C-alpha positions in Angstrom: -0.1 0.0 0.1 2.8 2.4 0.8 4.7 1.6 -2.5 1.4 2.1 -4.4 0.9 5.4 -2.7 4.2 6.6 -3.6 3.6 5.6 -7.3 0.3 7.5 -7.6 1.4 10.4 -5.3 5.0 11.1 -6.1 6.9 13.6 -3.9 6.9 16.3 -6.5 2.9 16.1 -6.6 2.8 16.2 -2.7 5.2 19.3 -2.8 3.1 20.8 -5.4 -0.3 20.1 -3.4 1.2 21.5 -0.1 2.7 24.4 -2.0 -0.8 25.3 -3.5 -2.2 25.3 0.0 0.6 27.5 1.3 0.2 29.8 -1.6 -3.5 30.2 -1.2 -3.0 31.3 2.5 -0.1 33.7 1.5 -2.1 34.9 -1.7 -5.2 35.8 0.6 -3.1 37.6 3.3 -1.2 39.5 0.6 -3.9 40.2 -2.1 -4.4 43.9 -1.4 -0.7 44.7 -1.7 -0.1 42.3 -4.7 -2.9 44.0 -6.8 -2.1 47.6 -5.6 0.9 47.4 -8.2 3.2 48.9 -5.9 5.7 45.9 -5.5 5.8 44.3 -8.8 3.7 43.0 -11.8 0.8 41.1 -9.9 1.0 38.0 -12.0 4.8 37.6 -11.7 4.5 38.2 -8.0 1.9 35.4 -7.8 4.1 33.1 -9.8 7.1 34.0 -7.6 5.0 33.3 -4.3 4.0 30.0 -6.0 7.4 28.8 -6.8 8.6 29.9 -3.4 5.7 28.0 -1.8 6.4 24.8 -3.6 10.1 25.2 -2.8 9.3 25.6 0.9 6.9 22.8 0.9 9.4 20.3 -0.8 11.9 21.3 1.9 9.4 20.6 4.7 8.6 17.0 3.1 12.3 16.4 3.0 13.1 17.4 6.6 10.0 15.8 7.8 
């Protein structure tokens, strides 16, 4: 069962799913600042935050 779960849910998918959840929380908190346009282009800021969230979630999964 553990082997089958690792086949159907590879580690990168787990990091992607956890990163998506982290990104949703971060995005909700920073939405006003992101779309105000003061920091950066909103789409690039969202993409950068998502990449950082997936990277952090991969690190969390490796250390855990």
